[in-house]
N, C-alpha and C positions, 0 to 999 in steps of 0.2 A: 638301814640303822641296825646297829650291832644289839643283839639281845643284851649285851652288857651294860649297854647306855645307861647312864644315870639320868633321873629326871632333869637334873641341872644340864647335862649335855643335850639332852632332846630339846629342852626349851632354848638353850644357846644355838642350836642347829635350826629350829624354827625362825628365831628370830633372824639368823644370818640369811635364810632363804627369802624371808619377807623383804629385807633389806636390799637384796640383791634383785627383787621382783620376780622370784622363781616361786610364784603362787602355786603353780601346778604340782610343784614336788611337796608340799607343805602337807598334803592329805595323807602322804605316804607314811608319815610320822605317827599316824592314828591308828588305833587297833580297829579291826573290822566292825566291832560291836561297841566303839566307842559312843560315849554321850557328852555333847558339849552344850552347856547352858549359858545364856546371857540374860540373867534376870532383869537387868537394867535397858535392855533393847527397847527401842520405841518404834511404834506405838504400844507394843506389848511384848513381855519376855519371849525369847526364843530358845528354842530346844532341837538341836540336830542330833539325830540317831544315826549312827553307822558311819563308816568311813566314806561312803559313797555321798551322803549328805553334806559331810565336811568338805568333800571334794568339789560339790555344786556351790558351796558357800565361798570356797577361795577363787572358784571359777569366775566369779564377778570381779574380783580383784585382779585376776590375770588379764583382764582385757587392757591393761595398761592405764586405766582411769585413776588410779591412786598410787603414791609413792609414801612408803612408810619407814619410819625409823624408829628404834626404841632406844631411849634414853633412861639415865639415873636408875638403872636395874639394881634392885636390891633382892637377893634370893633369900629366903628364910628356910631352913631345913626344918623338918618336924620329926616328932618321935616314931612316926611311920616312915620307913625309907623310900616308899613309893610316892611320897606326897611332899611336895613343896609349896610355898606360898610366894608369889612373885609380886613385887611393888615396881611399877615402872611409869614411864610418861611415853605416850606415842607422839610421834610428831609426823604429821602427814601434809601431803600435798595433792590437791585434786588437780591432775594434768590439765583437764580441758578448761578450767577457769583460773588456775593459779592460786586459788585460795588455799590457804594453810591453816592447820589447827593443831592444837597441843592439848591433849587429855591425860590425866592420870588414869592408871589401871590397876587393880589388884587381881590376881588369878590364882586360883587353886588347881594345881595340876597333879593329876594321878599317873604315872609311869609304871607299866608292868612289862618286863621282858622286852624293854626298849621302845615301847609303844605307848602312847596317851590313849588310857582307857577313859579318862573322864577329865573334864575341865569345866571349871565355872569362871566366867570372866566378868568382872564387874568394871564397867567403863562408863564414862560420861557420854551416852549416845546422843544428847541433844546438841553437844558441840560438833559431834561428827557430822549430825544430820544438817546443821546450819552452815558447814563447810561445803557439803554435797549440794547445797540449794534446796534440801528436801524438808526444811523446818516447817514451812506452811502445810504441806501434806501430812506431817506427823501431828501437827496441832490440830488439823481438821480431823484426823482419825482419833485422837485423844478427846476431842469435843463430841464426836459421834459416839464414843464408847460410853 
């Protein structure tokens, strides 16, 4: 990624790579010391610190287990040129079962020198867990918590 890439361009590249199933390349869009937070992840919020933690996260998707498209994208510029707010819908398919899901998402993305330095992703993880057949385990973990 060019050091002159805007936050919008970085997001669009990330979206294109995910749609093409090129999950392994997505981590290269993140800074070495990036922080990615998913406050609504289930059964507990998740925080990935560093590019290699992000790479490990995307490696699970790289197995071909999930296909993902991003639709209805609305990008909001902010007064900080490094930060954009993205509203979109994720449409996915679990390859093994054929189950599909659609979830709205809001992301706050900070890009510096063409790399994502921070991301906060607000997505309905319950819908995704249900599509992946993981909802009973998530509910059990929430009950135990």
